[in-house]
N, C-alpha and C positions, 0 to 999 in steps of 0.2 A: 264542596262542603265535606268536612272530614267525618267519617263514620265513627261511631262510639267505640272506644278502646275497650277490649275485654280484659278487665283487671284480673279476673279470676285465673285466666291463662298465665298472666304474668306472675301471679302469686305462686302458681304451681311450679314454674321454672325456678323461682327464688327458693322455694322449699327444697326442690331437688338438688340445687347447688349447695345449699347449707348442709343438707343431710350427707351429701357425697363427701364433703370435706370435714364432717364431724362437728359442725357448729350446732349441736343438738339443743343446748340451752337457748341459743338464739332463735331456733325454730319455735320453741315453746313460747318465747316472748312475742315473736312475730305473729303467731296464731292468736295469742291472747289479745293483742292489740287490734287485730283485724275483727275480732268478735265484738269489740266495744262499739257502741252506737256512735260515739263521737267520730271515730276514724271512718266508719262506714259512711256517715253523712258527708264528710270531707271528700272522700273518694268519688261519691256520686255527684257532688256539686262540681268538682274539678273536671270530671269526665264530660260534663255537659257544657263546659265553657271552652271557647277557642282561645287558648293561651299556650305559652311555651311549656312543653312537657319534658320530663326526663328523657334522655337519649334512648334509654331502654324501651320506653313506650313506643318510640318511633319504629322499632323493629316489628311491632305487632299491629301497626295501622293497616287496615285493608286497602286504603287509598291514601296517598300522601300528596300534598301540594308541593310542586317542584320549587326548589329554592331559586333565588335570583341567579346564583352561580350556574345551576343546572340549565336554566333557561338561556343564559348567555352562551353556555357551551353548545346547546342545541342550535342556537342561531349561528354561531361560528361554524359548526359542522355543515349547516345548510349552505353557508357562503363558500366554504371550501369545496363542497360537492359541486356547486355551480361553477366555480373557477376551474375545477378539475375537468368537468365536462366541456367547458369552453376550450381548454388547452388540448384535450383529447381530440375535439373536433378540428381545431387548428392543425394538430399533428397529422390527422388524416388528410386534410386539404393539402398541406405541404407535401406529404408523401405522394398524393395523386398528381400534383403538379410536377414533382421530380420524375415520376415514372413517365409522364407525357413528354417531358423534356428529353429524357433518354431515348424514347421512341423516335422523337423528331431528329435527334442527332444520329441515331442509327440509320435513318432514311437518307441522311446527308453523307454518311460514311464513305460510300462508293465514289462520290464525286469530289470528296475532299482530298487535298494534296498533303494534308497533315498525316504523317506516318504514325504518329503516336495517338491518333484519335481513338482507334479501336482499343488500344491498351488502356487509355484513360476512361473510356466507357465501361470497360470491365471492372476497373477499380471503383468507379462510382456505384456500380451495381452491388459490389461487395459491401461498400459502406451502407447503402440503403438496406441491404439484407440484414445487417446487424440490428436494425431497429424495426424490422417488419413484424416480428412476433410481439414486440412491445405494443405496437399500434393495434394489431388485431386482437390482442388479449387485454386491451384497455389498461395497460400498465401493471397487470397482475404479475407476480414473480414468475419468471420463465427459467427453464433449465433445471428441473428437478431430477432429470435423468441424464446419464452419460450417453455419449455416442454409442450406438449399438455395435455389437461385434461385427455384424454384417456390414454396416456403414464403414467401420474402421478398416475392415478387410478390403472393401471396394476401393477405398482411398489409397491403400498401400499398393494394391494391384495396378491401379491407374498410374500411381507414382512411378513404379518400376517400369511400367510399359512406356510411359512418356519419356523416361530417362533413356531407355534403350533406343527409342526412336529419335532421340534428340529433339523432342517437341517442347520447345521453351514455353510456348503459350499454355500447353497442357500442364506442364509442371507448375506454372504460376497459379493456374486454376485450382489444382489439387491442394497446393500449399496454403493458399488463401482460404479455401473452403475449410480445411482443418482448423485454421486459426479462427475463422468466424464462428465455427462450432464451439471452440474453446472460450471465446468471449461471451457466448450466449449462456454458458453453463453457470449455475449459481456458484458464488465464491467458495462456499463451504464444500463444494464437490470438485473443485479444480485440482486439488492434489491427486484425487483418484483419476482424473483425466490424464494427468502427466504419467501416472503409473501405467495406465492403459496404453499410452503411446509407447512407453518403454517395453511393456510386455509384448506388444505387437511388433517390436523392433522396427519402428517406422523408418529409420534410416538404414536398415539392413546391416547394422554394425556387428551385432553378435552372431548372426547367421553366417557371415562371411569372415568374421574376425578381422575386418579391415574397415577403413574409412573411405574407400575408393568412391563410393556412391556420393556421399555428402561433399567430399572435397572436389569432385569433378563438377558438381552443381555450383559450389561456391566460386569455382574458377571461371564459370561462364560470364562473359562480359555483357551483362544485361541488367540495367538498373532495377527494373521491376522484379526480376527474379531474385536479385540480391536482397531487395526489400522483403520479398515473400519468404525466402529461406532463412534469413537472419531473424525475422519475427517469430518463426516457428521454433528455431533453435532457442530463442529466448524463453519461449513457453516451456520447452523441455527442461531447460536449466533451472527452472523455478523451484526445484526440490533437490535435496542432496543426492537422492537416487538418480535424478536427471543429470546432475553434474557427473556422477560416476559413470553413467551411460555414455556421456560425451567424451570421457577420457578412458574409455574401456581399455583394460590391460595397461594402464598408465601411459597411454599414448596421447600426447598433447597436440596432435596435428590440427585438430579443429580449433583449439585455442589460438595456435600460431596463425592460422588462416583468418580467424576473426579479428585478431590484432592488426593484421595487414590490411584487411578491408576497412577497419575502423580508421586507420591512419590515412587511407586513400580518400575518404569521404570529406566533403565540405563540413567544417565544424558546425555542429548543431543540426545537421541533416537528419531525416527520419531514420535512414539506414544506420547512420553512426549511433543514434540513440539505442537501437536494438543491439548493436555490437557492444556498446558500453554496458547496457543492461545485462547481457550475457556474461561479460567478463566480471562484473560486480558480483553476480550470483555465484560464479565459479570461484571467486576469491575467498569464499568461506572454507574452501578445501585446501588444507595445508600444502598438499603435493602440487597444487597448481601455481602457488606463489613464485617459486624460482623461475618458472617460465615467464611470468609477468615481469619480474625484475630483469631477467636476461634480455627481454625485448624492450627495455627502456621505458616501461610504463610509468615509473615514478616521475621522471623528467617530463614525459608526455602530458601527464595530468597537471603538473605544476605549470607547464607552458600554456595549457588550455585555460587554466584559472587566470593566469596573467593576461592572456588575450581577451578574456571576458571583461576586463576592466576598461577596454577601449572599443571592443567590438561586441555587438549583441549576439550572444550564444544561448541557445535554448536552455532554460534552467534545469531541465531533466538531465542533460549532459553534465552540467556542473555538479548537481546533487549526487548522481550515481558515480561519477568519476571520482569525486572527493571521498565518497564512501568506500569505493574500491581502494583508493590510496590508503585510507585508514586501515583496512584489512591487510593490505600488503605490508605496511610498516609494522603492524602488530605481530607478524609472524616471526618466530625465533630465528629462522634462516635469514630473514631480511635484516634483523638487528645485528646478527653476527656479520653479515655481508657489509653493512655500513660501518661497523666498528673497525673493520679492516681497511676502510676507505675514509679516513678522517676528514679529508677535504670535501668529499661528496656529502658526508653527514652534515658538515658545517653549512654547506651551500643550501641543503634542504631545510635545515632549521631556520636559517636566515630568511629564506624565501617564504616559509610558512609564517614567521613572525611579522613580515611585511604585509602579507595578504590578510593577516588577522585584523589589521587596522583599515582595510579598504572597505568600500561599499559593496559587499557581497551578500548573497542570500543567507538567511540565518542558518538554514540546514547545512550549507557549505561551511560557514563559520564554525559550527559545532564539530564538523568532521575535521577541520583544521586543528581545532583545540585538542581533539582526541589524538590526532597524529603527533602533536607536540608533546602530549603527555607520555606517549610511547617512547619518545626520544629523550625524555628527561631522566635518563638512567646514568648510573655511575660511570659506565664505559663511554659516555659522551660528555664527561665532566669538563674536559678542556674546551670543547666546542661551546658548551653551555656558558662557561665563564667568558669566552672570547666574544660571544654575541650578547652578553648581558641578559641572559634568558630570564632570570628571576625578576630583575627590575622591569623588564619589558612586559612580562605577564602581569605584574602588579600595576604598572601604568595602564595596561589595557583594562583591567578590572575597574580601576578608578574612573577611567574615561567612559567605560560602558555603563557604569552605575549612574553616571550623571546625564545620560541621554533622557530627554523628556518624552515620556510615552503616556502622559496623563490622559490625553484625549483619544487614545486608541487602545482598546482592550487587547486586541490581537498582538500589537507591538509590546504591550506590557507583559503579556504571557511569554513572548519570545525572549524579552530582556531577562525575565526571571529565570527562564530555562537556561540561558547562556551563563548567567552568574552562578546559578546552582551547579552547573557543570564544572565551572572553574573551581568552585569551592570544594567539590567532590574530588576532582582530579589532582589539584595542585595544593600542597601545603608544605611548609618548611620541615626539614628533618629535625631530629633531636638537637637542641642547641648545645648540648654537652660536647658534640663533635666539633672540634675547632676547625676553622677555616674551611667550612663546607657549606656552600650556599646552593647546592643543587636541590632540585625539587623531586619529591616522590610522587608516585601515581597510585591511586587506589585501583588496583588491577582489575580489568574486565576479564572474565573467564573466556576461554576459547569459544564456548558455545554461545557467548553473548556477542559474537561478531556482528557487525552492522548488516542487517538484512532489510534493505530498502524495498524489497519486493513483497513484504508481508505487512498486513495491517495489524492493528492492536489485538485483534482476535486470532492472529496467526493464520488468517486466510490469505491465499495467494492473490496478488494483484498482477493481472496480465496487462502489459502496456498497450495503449491504444491512443493515437494522436489525431486530432481534428485535421491536421494538414497532411495526412498520409497520402491523399489523392492528388495533392498539388505538385 
């Protein structure tokens, strides 16, 4: 039952408001009406009846009956809490079963003839460790603090020690431990973590003014070590300062070695993903681009995209590789390089135009369109005319606009994004220029290069894949 509303308190607030803003005549009229018996009788009668009252009165009710919406929200909250507790309980049970399985496998390790069992077990433990804090903290946000100076120093000391001893298992352990710590830190603090890794010169680059340590580790022929070292390099390369650290004194030895490892890996493999991620991040730095071009990354990416049409390749590789290609082609040095090689430029444009009409992920399609926009320059006018660039772009827009996405909201959003991108990047030049059918681009600034490794809030995304342990 609702308690009686104190109208006098409400009147005091109204008077205060009117006086504050200078409605003095209104105050006099208001007080005069309140003193009349007619108004007083109406107020008393209404306050004793349970009926809809002005919203203002609602703020002064000692107790309020909850609306149907509030009751429904409470019920939904209780349901969500119940489901949350069930999921949390299931997570604990699964975690306990996983630990028991690992213990059982450890007991079988000595008698097993499988040489990779010990390595596999360590990897499984690393994967479990990533979720341990989430389970014990009941899903509450974790990682509000960076790795302490002591822990960072201990990791680097062990890292240098194991390298000197040529202890591969020890190196894997330290590298994966650093990465697990990185994954557990809150996204908004990840840039600071990268800066800490650089400040502590984790790869001993600045202290020795050389890349001997990191290159010697990259050269060790061990699959798990390559996975561990490339994943941490990818973490370091996630900021511009990290890229500059990896190319200290404009030495591109690490870039060259990562390219070599990437090409040696099976397409779509976990290690190849980390290599592509690193190179994509480094491609935002202009000075890195000539090295990528020199080592044939343009053709390598185009071949990878073509292979994906007939062979299943992890979408991460396609997404990051095509983003890297867009950054490579965007660079002035690349455009100059291609303008001096007309046949190569024509081949690239033709390949991209064909890929544009294939069944490829939308993110890859957008990167291809961006590449084509960079190549729609006057210095490629003969190639544009030869491959009927303008007509094929127009045909693509017409074809894509007719795709039926009515039953799928996500596809509808993708379709709109692609068409908006085309409208933004491609439009005919001034028709007063005779015999000129080339297409202009609304230029993207250098600082707007594609950064696949950041979310919309500018927070770093550290790669982590479910199939890393397989």
